[in-house]
C-alpha positions, 0 to 999 in steps of 0.5 A: 706599269705599262699596259700590253697593247698587243691585240689578242689573236685567240679568244677564250670562251667567255671573251668570244661569247662577249664579243658575239653577244651570245651565251656559252651554250650557243657558242658550243652549238655553233662550234665545229663539228656541229657548226661552222665556227672553228676552235683551237684546243691548247691543252684543256683550253678551247680558244677561238681565232678572231679571224674565224669569228669575223668570217662567221659574222661576215658570212651571217651578214652577207647571207642575211643581205642576200649576197651569199646564199650558200655560205652557211647551210644552217641559216636556212635550217638551224634545227640540226645545230640546235638541241631540241628542248622537250616540253613537259607538255609534249607527252600530252600532245 
């Protein structure tokens, strides 16, 4: 049986998570409009264009190296994009 060698242009949520090395919850928190990664909706499926994932990685590494300081705002302040967890001890403080 011949194998299909056509490269994928869009990745599903599990494939995008595996490619980036993050969990689905983190991917969803980084997905637009909350974050900088754009997604495409086809029916009920959420798909991520490979070129947008690569742009995100390039922006992250460029900003980390000091080349692009204004590429993505949340590098300096991730708080608006991350859900805060409440500690069971936060009521005691």
